[in-house]
N, C-alpha and C positions, 0 to 999 in steps of 0.2 A: 571956805570949805570944813575946815575941820572945828568949827563950834564958834568963829568972830561972825559969821553972819546971823541975822536977828533970824527968829523961825518963820519959815515960808508956808504959804498958804498952799494948799493942795492944790497939784495941778490939774487941771478939767482937760478931757479930750475929745478931738474932734472926729468926725467920722469922713473918710476920703471920698464918699460917695454920697455923702449930704445927707443920710435917710436916719441918723440918729442924731436927733438935736438934744439929747439930754444933758449934754456934757458931763460924761461919767468921770470918776476920779480913779486912780490908777486900780484899788481894791477891786473895782468892778471890773476894769477893764481885763486886767490879768486873769480875772476867772473866765468872764465870757470869751475872749479869743481873738473873735472878729466881732464886727456889726452886722445888726440883720440887715440883711441884702447884700453880704460880701464884701463891704468896705473895712477900710484898717484903720484902726485909730492912731492920731499922732497927737502930740502936744499941743495946746491952745498956745502956749508959751513955751521959750526955752529960756534959761538962765544965761546972763554972761558973766564968765568968769576972768577975772584979773588973772594975768601973767602969774603975778605973786602966789595967788590962791592955786593955780595948777602948779608951779613948780614943788609948792609947801608939800602937796601930795607925796614926794621923793621921800618926807621926814615921816610918814605914816607906815603902818605895815599894810600890806594889800587889803586884809577884810576891811582896815579901815577907809582905803581908797574907795574901795567898790560903798562902802556904809554913806559916805559925803558925797558920792555921784548920786545915789537916789535918792539923799536927802535935798540936793540944790534940786534936783529934778520934782521934789513935791510930791514922795511917794508917801498916801496917808496912811501910814505904819508908825505907830509911837517911836519915837526915837530911840528909845532904850530897848527895845524889840527887836528893831533895825540892825541894831549893832550886835545882837545875840544872832540873829539870823546869819547876817554876813561871817561871822566866829566860825559860824557852824559849816557857812559853805566853803570858806577858802582857809581851811586847817592841815592837818595832817592828810587829808583826801589827797594832797597834790604832794607831788615827789621831788618840789624844787620850795625851799624856803620864799623865794622873792614873788613864786605862784606863775607869776607872767614875766619872766627876765629879758632883757636886750641883750643881744651879744653882736658886737662887730666882727664879721666874718671876714671882709676884705676894708680899705679905708673908704668910707662915707658909706659903705653897705653894711646896714644894721638888722638884725632879724629878732623880730619878736614871738619868742617862741611862746604857743598859746597850746602848747599838746602836754602838760605836765601834769594834767589832771587825772581820775580815775577810769577814764575810758582812751586816754593818748589821743585827743584831738580838740579841736579849740573849741567844739559845742560843751565843754565841759564848763567854759568859764562862764555860760550862760547856765546850764542847766545843771550845776549843781548848787546855783543860787534860786531861779525861779521858782522851781517845785515848791521850796520854804517859803518863800513869796504868797506862793497860791495857795497853798495850806493856810497860811497865815490870815490870809483876806478871804478864806471861806471861815475860819473861825471868828474874825471879826464882824463878819456879816451873820453870822448865825447868832453871836452875842447880840446884834443890834435887831434881830428877829427878822433880816432881811433875804435867810436864805438858808434852807434846811435841807436841800439835797445833795446828793453824793454828784460826782463829775467823772465823764469819760472823757477822757485825754485821747484824742485821736492825733496819730503824728503818720508822716509819708515820709518816707526818709531814701535820701540819695547815698547812703551810706553811715555817715557817722551821727547824724542828729538820733536816727532811733537809738544806739547803743546809747547815748549820753542821756537821752530822755527817759530811758527806762530805767538807768542806774538812777536818776536822780529822783524819778518818782516809785521807786519801788517801794512797796510798803508804808507810803505817806497816807496820812489820814486823809478821809473823804474824797479818794480818787481810785478808781482804774485807768490801764493805760494799754492801749491798743497800737501797734507798729507796724505799718505796712512798709514793705522793702521790694526792690526789683530783683524777683527771683533769676540768679544769672548775672545780676546787674552791680553788682556791688563785689567787694575783693573776696575770697575767701575767710581771709580774718575778722572784717567786718560782720560776716554773715555768721563765722561762729562766736562772736563778740553777743550777737541777739540772740542766738537760738539757744544759748546757756544761761541766760539771763536769769538770776534768782528773783524770789517776790511772789508773795500771794495773787497780787494784784495786777499782774502783766499778761501780755498775749503779743504773739508775734505771727506774721502770717506773711509768708512770701506770695508776691502778687503777680502774675503772669504776664509781664510788659515791662515799660520802661519807668524811669521816674515819675514823668510827665502823666502818665498813665495815672500812677499811684496818686499824685497830689490829686488830680482832676476827679479820681473816685471819691476821696477823700473830703474836698471841696463839697461836691454831689451831696453826700450824705450830709454835710453840715447845712445845705441849703435845701434839705427835705424837711418841711413842718410835720409831714405825716410819720416820718421814722422819729423825728424828733418827740412827737409825743407817745408814739410806743414806748422807747425809751424810758420816759418819764411815768408812763402808767404801769409798766410792768416791771419794771428795777429801779423805779426812785431816781433816775440819773438824768442829767443835763451834759450838751457837748460842750466841749472846750478843746482849745488846741496849743501844743506844744511847740510848734513849728515856728521860724522866724516871723511869721505873719501875727503872731502875740507880741504886743508892746513890752512885755517881762522879758522877753529876751534880748531888748536893743539895750537897756541900760546897764546890764553888766558887759554889754560888749563896748558901750562906749569908755565904762570906765576903764578899760586895760588901754585904750588910746590915749588919755588924757593921762594915765600912769607912766605911760612909754614915753610920752614925752618928757616927762616930768623927770625919767630915769636916764635920758640922754644929756639933758642940761646938768643934773647932778653929778652923773658919771665924768662931762669935760667934755664930750663928744659936740657939744653944741653949746652956743650961749644961748641964755635966756632971751626970746625973743624972737631967735633963727626959725628962718621957715626951713621944713621939712616937705618931701613928698611921701606919699605914704602908697604902696604896690600892694593890692590886695587879689588872690586868688579867688574868682568871683564865679558862682552860679544863680545862687536865689538872690542875690543883690544885699543880703540883712547884714554882712560883714561890712562892705565898704560904706554901707548906708549909715553904720556907726561910726565910720570915722568923718561922714558928712556932719552928722549931728555933735559930734567932737569939734569938729572946725567951728560950725554956726555956736557954740559955748563957748569959743575964746583959742582953740589948740590952734598953733600957727602951721596949717599944712598948706602949702602950696598948690599944689597939684594932687588929685586921687588918680592913680594910674588902677585901670579896672582891666585884670589879666583874667582873659580866658583862654581854655582849650579849643578844640576842634568844634565843639557846641559855642560858634563864637557870636550868639546873636544880638551879645550884649556890644560886644567891639562894632558891628555892623550897624546897631542902632546910633552908639554915641557918635559914631561918623556921618549917618545920614539923618537923622530924626525920626527915621521910619523903622520900628518893632516889626518884623515881618517872618513869620514862621511857617506860612502856606506853603511853600515848596522845600524847607529846610531839613534835609535827613538827621535823625536823630544818632549821635554819633557813639560808640564804646569808646571810651579812652583808659589810660592808665590812671586818671585824677577822677574816679568817678562820682565825688561829691560834688563836682562841678558839672557831671552831665545832666545838664537842666537847660528846657527850651522856653518856659514861661518863667521869669523870675519874679516871683510874686511881691518882693520889697519894693521894686523899681517903683509901684504903684503909689508908695510915699512918700517917693523923691518926686515925682509928677504932682503931687498935689502941694510938695512943699514950695514947688518954684512956680506953679501957676495958682494955686490959691482957689481954683475953682472945680469945687464937687461934680458940678454938672458935667465939665469938661473929660473930667477922670472918670467917671462914670461910663462916659461915651468912649471913651478910648477902650475900656475894658470890655464893653460891649461890644465893639467892633473887633476884638480880639477873641472872643468866643465867637462871634458869626463869622468874621472873614479870615482867623489868624493872622493879623496885620491891623496896625493902626499907625498913623502920621501925626506927630505932634506939632503945634503952632510954633512957627518961627522964633516968638521969644522964649520960648520956652526951651527951645532946641540951643539956643543960643546962651542959656542960663547953664545948659548941661554941658556944652563945651568950654565955657568958660570957666572951668574946675576940672571936668574928668576928661582923661585921656584912654583910649582903650586899644589894645593888640589884643594878639592870640597867639599861641604856640601849638605846634602840631605833636601828634603824639610821639614820633622818633625824635625829635627835637627836645621835648621835655627829659627824655629819657638820656639825651646826651648831656644835657645839663646837669645832671645826676652824676655821671660819671665823671664830666670834668670840673664841675666844682669839688667833689671829694678829692680827685687827684691834685687840685691846685692846693685846696685849702684844709683836708681833713674835716669838711664840715658835710656831715650826710643829709641830703635834703629827701624828704618824700615826693611825689610826683606832683602835688598840688602846690606844694613850696616853691617846685623846680621851676612852674609855670609862671610865679610871679617874678623869681629871680631873674628869670629872661628877661620878662617884659619891663623889668624896672632896669637892666642892663641895657636894652636897647634906647629906653624912654629918658633916661637919667640926663639932666643937666648939670650945673655947678652944684646943685644942692646935696646934702645926704639923704639917702633913701632909707625908709621904715619900709621891711619887706615883711608880712605878713606871714607865718608858718604855721599852718593851720592844722599840721598831723604829724606823728611822730612816724618817721620812714616805717617802721617796724608793722605797721598796721598794711602796707602794701608791698610784702617780700617779694612776690611774685617779679613784680616788674623793676623793684629796686635789684633785686639780681638779673635781671635783663639787663638793666642799664648800666650794671658795674662791666658784665661781660660783653657789653657792645652787641647784643641781641636786639632786634628790631623788634616793636610791640607785637605787631602781626604774626612774628616767626614763632613756632614752638619751641620748647625748652629741649636742651640734648637729653638724650635718653633718659640719662644717670638721675637726673635734676627732675626730669618729669614725674620720673617714682617717686618723688619725694612730696610730703605735704608741702602745705605752706607752712606750718611753724616749723616743720625741717627746714625748708630753705631760710628762714629766718635765722637760724643756727649758723647755716652757712656763711649767712651774708656778716653775721656778728663775728664769726671767726675772721673773717677776711678783713674787715677794716676797724676789729675790735672797738666795736662802736655796742654799747650794752641796749639789752631788749628789755621794757619794762615788765615789773614784777606779773601785771593784769594780764600782760598778751602773754607769755611766757606759761602762765597757769593756766592756759584755754584747752591746753590737750587734755588735762582730768578732768576737765567738767561736761558731763552729760548734756547731750541735746534734747531741749525739752520739747522745742517748739517745731515741726517738720511740717505743717498743713501749708499747702499751697492753695491760691486761689484765684479767681478771674479779678483782672485790674480793672474792675468796673465799679459803679455804683451798686449793682445791685450784687454781684461777686461781695464786697465788703460790707453790705448790708446783710446778708446769708452767713458771713463769717462771725460777725459780732453777735448777729441771734443764737447761733450755734454755743460758740464761748460764753456766754452771757446764763445762759439755757443749762448749762453743764454744771 
């Protein structure tokens, strides 16, 4: 992967619903985001890496590991430009020289820290990279006379994606970006991060609804040809997405799984070829899907442990083969980035396992029409061969934070706490890689509750209730000795730029976008 392989032909992409038969390359896929008709793009082929190639990644700086992964997957960007872009993506903007270090917290329990980027969440691993590739792809297409438009990037966020996407796309060439988040459905720190975002080409809207309402509204805008024509004729814009439905988000995530395995071997935690389990806190299914792709490319992952919070639709799906949200309530939890009932990236896995776009399109149509679908026996068996699902209640996740800190001095955020607990329940004789998706300081109120033994639904004591989320971070830091990332501590001095709330509907989203673009 570090140059020993011959040049790789550009990878072509398939549409999970079979409507786009043009077999586009990466530079079109990353810009377009999703296929016409709502399908997702998946690679026509995957490289199979040798164990030596994976382990050799540990001898490279992280940006070179990311470049090698993109190159192996046949990204049609020249090698010299790819190296430059990855160096820009993974540099001083991360506060750890390893970018994505692996830490052994207890024997056999290894944590992959993905929160060292500029927004303190794992989304930085993809969204410091993908916007650079996006702008590069547009530039290449313009140079070839294929694309002369600018792009409006739409994002629905359950918390972390919004800020990471805003940070990645701010002031990038050829783009504007609009983010919709559920008003009252993200942590106060997450909201503060978004509404204070710098950049001349960014806008943020609070949406009156939950994340699924936001995501459905954005999907409806994507599937509205009349609005698409309006955007193009009035503002010279085409639509794209920075959510994990965009394949450009997946490759950087595959890279950190390959990197993590190499680190475990080099550190002596495992021997080359040893199997490990990987436990991922899961909402939209993109992060754990990247682990699946890394496994298909040669990483020795035995099982993928899918950790859910009380919105445990994925746990039930893995255990039954039935995806059913028809009577399932939406639950707010301490892990809001996982408060999702429609896991969009699951569509990619279903296509990869059954290979039939007609069946996939049918399942997705059933989900829209009936709020449920059932996969065939062979597809469900393939899922059960590799995936194991479990969930953690709200108060259990807070108890995990308190217990792990008391036992080890390692302070988990609520999402990683869910994964830690599931990993402890399900682990066998193999080492486990627990994926840490956010810094604890993004969720100060709930971490404060956890450390003080306060139930999730209980109110804070009067003294603490009078403090802002940022002030509570200071209290937690003083008590634990754990530092607060600079990007979060500086939030208190930043002005709030975006305060508008809109309806979480297609009409609400369209009206908000028209108002912003016209202004």
